[in-house]
C-alpha angles and dihedrals in degrees: 000000000000136000087252092055092046092049096035095142089115097120101182129074104269093253088061092220129135113273098208137089086228117359088185089071086081118085120239106195099186127072117218131356133255115266124226110306090005129110140206124205115237096178129351105298095006112106129190119212131168133215128194117257122203093219120108110242095023106060094167140032123210117231128186133219115196123192107243112182109272092004146013135273113217122207112205126347117217132241123315107264138127088235092060092044088056091050090050091053089055090050090051092051097044108033115026096076089227093302125125131239101257102176137022119205118189118195093207145342102267112122096244087060103033101024100103098030093104093049092046092047091053092042094054104017086237122155121243116236119198142137113272094244094054097045091046094049093048093048091047093053092046091054097039099074114133135181092242135031107263118251093239090059091052090047091053093054092045089053092053092051110266112158126227094269093051091048090051090051089054091052092048092053090058131209119279108050094131089070090059092056098053136057111233106299111236113261090221128048141171111246121230121193142196113288095009118138115224114201110222114175108311097343141070118232116200119216115233113186117213125188139199102056088059134353102267110359114188120218118185123218123190108192094189091054095037088230134138122192097204101179109193095326094090119019125179103228110011133046120244115252110262112187147157119227140178095269089069106013096175095047123139103207097154091056089050092047095051092045090052092065089076089070090066097047097100097047117112118274091227094053117138108233119208106199128190092237128029127018129316108267147180118228107073096162093045089052094048090053089051091052092049090052091047092058093040090057090053092048092050091050089055094047092050091053101039095078080105126038118276130188117219094260089051091058096054097086087055092057107033132056097210141036108290098179091118090054100042098141092053094042093047090047091055092046091052091050090057094043092049090051090056090047089052089054090050095239096110132044131198133218138162124249125217091277091057093251121138117248124192126208139169114270128227088208113108117247091244089066094053095101095047 
């Protein structure tokens, strides 16, 4: 496990640039955004609020309050910080109409989504609802802190081509930073699963599980409201971070991410999408096509260059428009996700050079032989 994997809330592609031919082709039906401790109504009983995020390129996360009978269901919570707790107290005073938070749903384990779940649960005695994969991963990272970076993590980064200075930087950052970004994660949770309908107030919200950005990301679709809470799975102007890390060094998250788009194919074209970052928008299928093209362009750039062997660091200029040396773990994780996707397709192979560093090269083997 790495610091990057622990703190993998970074939703955008590491270059932080738009991932669309024309992001303006989406429709943004609301003018303005809620200020700190303010809300905007998306549908009757569905409130949009925003919390600051200490991640360059994100700035804010969108959170959602949904009227739920005698109380409120909250979707996502924000980072652990005294500043956000103070903002939350203002929200409670101004916008809950004297009703309590009765349920907390977190779309996934990243600290900008799960960070204050423990504090909110204690504050309101409200149960936490998550998919099993997300709660388990978050609990594991919280408990996994260690005084030194484990040797297998160092070995992973050596194998993907980090130099001595980059390895030393990893050691200096330590191992256990996820714990600092979250309040204690509740020891008990209520499991939500693919296809399940969650009754919130007067409406059913269907759980759609996406993968790739995180292990078992829950999106929530309310047919009667024509609303989708998409979390980080589909964002309007930036691409979710898709990376490979030491905890699962052979993972194929980009393949999982692209495959997950099929789950949204039958949703209405005029659906209002409530993303975790950026503004609510209409144009889900347009945006999914943009994201597909974004990753296809990156994959084609790799294929055009891999007529000769490349290490992971050597592929980074092919994938990112700016210097990513200060974000090497994230950038290398994204590069590996793309390289593993090509390996899964059978169009790229991998071998180790004399220094024990992985090199990737185009394969002459037909795609049909990839699984053999």
